[in-house]
N, C-alpha and C positions, 0 to 999 in steps of 0.2 A: 504495500499499500505506501502511495507517496505522500512525504512528511504531509502536503497540505489535506490529504483524506485522514491522516490519523489527528494533526489539531484540529479537523471539524468534528468528527468523532471524539475526540474528548471535550471540545467545548458541548459538543450535544448531551453528552454524559453528566457534565457538571450540572447543565442546565434541568435535566433530571434529575437528580440528585437533591438539587436546591429545592427543587419543586416538590420533591417525595418528602425532605426532611420538613418544608413547611407544612405539608398535607398531614402529617401523621403528629404534630405538635411539639418539635424538636425544642420548642422554650415555652414557658409554663406561659407568659401572657405574650399580649399580639396588639401590632397595631396601635390604637391610640391611648389603650390601656398602658401598654409598654411604656410608650412616649410620657404619660402624663405622671406614673410611677417617677421615671428617668427626670423629669424636669422637675420634679418635687425633691427628688436626691440631688441633684445640681444645686439646688436653690439651697436648701440645707447645708452641706458640704462647704459649700462656697459662701455661706453667710452672705447671700444678695440681697443688694437693696432694691427698693420698689422699680425703678428705672431698668436696672438689670435683668430682674424679674420680667418683666414686660416685653424686654427684648428677647430673653431666653423663650417665652412665652412667643414672638411670630417666630423665632427657630422652629418650635415644634407645628404652629401652623402652616408652614411651609413644609415641612416635612411629611405632615398627614396630607396637604393638597398632591403632593409628589408621591407619595403611595397612592392614592386615590387612581392619581392616573396613571400609574405605570400597573393597577390592578383592571383597568378596562379592558375588556376583550378578554379577560384572563381565561374563561373556559373556552372561548372560541379558540386561544392560542394552544390550549393542550390539546382540543382536539387536533386541531392541524398537525401537532407534533405525534401522537398517535397514530392519525391516519399515516403521518410518512413515513414512520417506523415499521406498519404492517408491509409496507412495498417489498418487494424483494431485493429492490436495492435502494440507497437513500438518493433522495433528490437533496443533492446538495446547494442547488440554487434557492431553492425554496426555503430550505433550513436558514441559509445564508440571510433570506430575507426577511426570516423573522429575527433574527439575531441583529442586523440594521437596524428594524424598525424599532427595537429597545434599545438599542444603542442611542438612536437619534433621539428617542424621547428622555433618556438618561440626558443627552448631551442638550435638549433642549430646557430642562429644569433645572440643571445643574446649578446656575448662574443665579437664579433666585434663592435657591438653599443657602448656597456661598455665602451670598451677600449679606443675608440676613445673620449666618454663622458669625461672619465678619464684624460686623456690627456688634453682635453681642459678645465677642472676644474683646473687640476695643472699648467694651466699655468696663472690662476686668481691670483692677489694679495687680500693679506686680506681683502679690504672694497669691492672687487669686488664679492668676495666669500661670504660676509655678505648681500651682496645684493642680491646674489640669494638665499643664505638662508631664508631672509625676504619673498622674494618671492614664493618661493617656499611652505613655510609656509603659508603664506597667499590664496593660491591658492588650500591647501589641505583644510584650514578651509572654502573656500568657497566650494568645493565639497563636503564639511560633510553637509550642508544643506539641508533640505528635499526639493524634487523634485514634483514638481505637474505633472499629467499626462496632 
């Protein structure tokens, strides 16, 4: 199999694995509930002021809107993937069209989310930023640990 084909197959596999994990509830909280819990935790741990809480809420609202947009036509896209996998050969162009569509949506939504996040981050003082950096570094280290099936 050519390198391109292997890459495509790996991409489809990752998409399917991610969909499966979400479908079986890999996390105990989802969507808005998780974002609400997270914003409350961040507010508490960083001891945010009223203005900072409002900016963090804007980040949360942008993320909710982005999530809703990303989930549009979710069932139809899943059916497309299952149909493609039922064929004797994988229609690479159709799979790439699905990937490009999702990537295009991410590229379209990212500037609003990043702008809200940057506005929130700019409102933090030096100590709060240091706490954020330490927490993010810790989470990155945690995610680099090997995971078992």
